[in-house]
C-alpha positions, 0 to 999 in steps of 0.5 A: 500499500502506498501512502504519501509515496512511501510503500507501508507495511501492516503492523503485525504484533506476534505475541510468543508464550513465555516458558519457565521451568518451575516447582510449587513449594505448597504442593509437596508429594506425600513422600516429601518429593516435588514434581517439576512443571513448566509455567506457560505465560501468555497474554497476562495469564499463567498455567502450569503443565506437569512434566515427568521429572521429579526431585527429591527436595527443594535445594535440588532446583535452582534457577530453572535448572536441576543441581546437586543430583548425580544425574543433573545433567542428563534431566537438564539436557531433557528439559531444555530439549522439551523446551526447545520443542 
């Protein structure tokens, strides 16, 4: 479209969802472990998707990564692949 002799393009706003790994401190399993969840934030709403990974205590999860476990590197790789899909 031409406006005042200049070619213009329609403005397209693409709103992407933000994905983060999280745990709920209040949602403890009966044996004291915690499920890792994916927080999906889109259009000012957050919903949580429970995934299959479980940590033994809160100290094994820091800044969206599993730490202080013998299999932490493998779990973090799988979690990154899950978020990148």
